[in-house]
N, C-alpha and C positions, 0 to 999 in steps of 0.2 A: 227452490231448494238448492243450496250451494254446498260444495265440499272444499275443504282445505287440505293441503298436502304437507306433511311434516317430513322429517328425516326418515329415510328408508321407504319412502312412498306409502306411508301409513295414512289411510284416509280418515280424516277427523270431521265429524259433523259440526255444523255451525253452532249448535247448542252446546257443544262440548268444549268450547274455547274460552269461557270465562276464567279469570285468574283465581277466583274463589268459588268453591262449590257451596251453593246455598241449599241446605237440606232442612227438612222438618223432623220433628221428634215423633216416632211411632208410639203407640200406646203400650206395646209389649217389647220385651227383650228376647231376641232369638239367640239363645245360649249356644247353639251349634256353630255360630260364627265366631265365637271366642276361642282362644287357645285352650288346648287340653294338655295338662302336664304330662300325662302318660305318653302322648305323641312327641312331646318335646324331649322326653327322656330317651326315646328311641334314637335320637340323633347324637346322644352322648357317647363319645368314643375316646379311646386312648390315642393321642396324636403324637406321642413322643418320637416315633420313627420319622416324623416330618420336621422335627426341630433340630437345631444345631447341637443339642445335647447328644443326639444320636449321630448325625452326619459328620460332626466335627470331633466329638469326644468319644464316640463309640458306645455310649450308654443308650441302648435301644429297648431295654426291658423295664417295665414299671417296677418290678420287684427289685431290680438292681438300683434303679433311680431312687427309690424311697429309702434305700440304705446309705445313700451318699451322705457324707458328714455335713455338707452345706445345704442339705434339705432339712429345713427346720420344722419340727412338729408334724412331720409326715403328711398325711392327706389333708389335715386341717391347716397346714402351714404354707411354706413357700420355699423356693429355691433362691439362695443368697448368692448372687454373682460376685465375681472379683471386683467389679465396679461399685458394689454396694447396692445395686438394683435388686429388687425383690420380685419374683415371679410366682404367682399362685401355683401350687402343686397341680391343681385341676386343669391348668393349661396343658399339661403334659399327660396326665393320667386320670382324666375325668371318670371314665368307666370303672377303672380299678378302685377308685376312691368313692364309688357308689354316689355319683353326682346327683344332687337334688336340684329341682327346678326352682329358681328364686324369682323375685319380682322383676329383676333386670332381664331375665330370659323371656318372661311373659311380655314385658314392654317391647323388647326387641322384636318379638313375633308380631305384635300389633303393628309396629312401625313398618315391618317388612310387608305385611299384608296390605297396608295402606299404600305403600310405594308401588306395590304390584298392581293394584286396581285403580289408582288415582293418577295415572299418567296424564289423563284429561278429565274434564268434568263429566264423566260418563254416568249412566244409570247405576252401574255396579259400584262405582265410587260413592255416589250419593247414598245408595242403600247401605253400604258398609259403614260409612260415617254416621248415618242416621241411627243405625242399630247400636253402634258403640256408644253414642251419646245417650240413647234410651236406656241401655244397660247401666251406664254410669249414674243415671237418674233413678236407678233401682226400680224400674218398671217390672211388671209381672213377667217372670221367667228368669230373673237374675238369681233367684234362690237355688236354682238347679245347678249353678256353676260352683266349681271347687272353691273352697274358702280362699286360698292364696290368689286365685285369679279374680275372684269377686272383690277382694279387698283392694287390689291394684286398680281394677276397672272403676270401682266406685270413687276411689280417691283421685285418680288421674285421667279417667276416661274422657271426661268433657274436654280437658285441655288437649289431650292427644287428638281427639276428633277435630277440634277447632283448628289446631295447628296443621293437621293433615289436610284440611280443606283449602289451605293456601298453596296454590300451584305455582310452578315456575321458580325463578330465582328469588331468594328472600328479600333482596333489595327492592323488588317490585311491590313489597307490602310495607315498606318503611313508613309511608304516609298514613296508613290506616288508623293508627291510634290518634293522630291529629284530626283526621276527617271525621272520626267517630266520637270526638270530644272525650276520649279516654274511656268511653263506656264500653262494656262488654257486649258482644253480639248477642242478640236475643233470638233464640231458636224457636220458631213457631211450632205448635202442635200440628201434626199431619192432619189435613182436612179442614184446618181453621184458617188457612191463608188463601182467601179468595177461592175456596173450593178446591184447592190443590191438595193432592194426597201425597203419600210417600213416594210414589213413582213419578211425581212431577216437580223436579227441582226448579227453583226460580231462575230466570234469566237475568242475573245481576253481575256486574263487574266487581273486581276486587275492591273498588272504592265505594261500593254501596250505591251506585247510581243505576237505576233501572233503565233498560233499553237494550240495544243490540249488544250481543256478546263481543268481547274484545279478542282480537287475534293474539294469542299468547306468544307465538313465535315472533310476530312483528314487534311487540312491545319489548321482548327480550333483546331483539336486534337494536332497537332505538336506544335502549338503556345502555347497552355496551358501547354504542357509538358515542353517546354523550360522555361516558366515563373516559374514553380514550381519545376524545377529540381535543 
C-alpha cells in the first residue's frame, strides 16, 4: 500500500491518481445531490456597493441606480457604459430585481460541486459523477427534481459528468479522441462490470489502458517540461 504526496502535504491514495475517473451508472437518481433553486436564490444579493458604480461614482443604492438615464429597461435591462459596453442590471441589483435562478446558475453549481469533490479520483468524485450521469439518463428519482433543474440535467448532465471525469490539465486529454477512434465513452451499468458496483471505480488511466494508475502530478510535470524544453 503506497501513498503519494501532493502540494500542501495532502495524502493521495494510489487508486486516486488516474487522470480519468471511471464510473458506472447506478439504477436510480439521488435527487438530493442535485442543485435546489431555493438554495441558489439564498445567495442572490445586491452587490452594487462593491462595484465602481458605487466606489467611483457614488451610486450605492439600487433605487437610485435604477433611475439612472443610462440604465436601460430597468431590472430586465442593462447599464450602458460610456464605452458602449452593456452590463446586465442584475450584476448590481440582483436581489432588488427579484432574481430568478436560470440554467446557467444551475450548471455553474454543478461545475462547482464537481470541482470541489474531484480534485482526485476519489470515491466521492466517482459517486457524484455516477449519480449525475444516472439522473441525466432519467433514472428513477429524477421526477422529484424541479423542472428547470431536471431539464438542464437531462439535456447536459451526461456531458458535464464526462467532462468532469477528466482530471488535471486539459492538454493531458488531447489524445483521447484519437485513441478512442472518435467513439464516445461507454458507461457500464453498476454491478455489470466484472462484478463491480457503484463504490468500485475502475483502475484505468486517461488513455483507457487498464493497469496501474498514473501519477497525475508526475504527468503534469512531464507535459510542462516538454512544452517549455
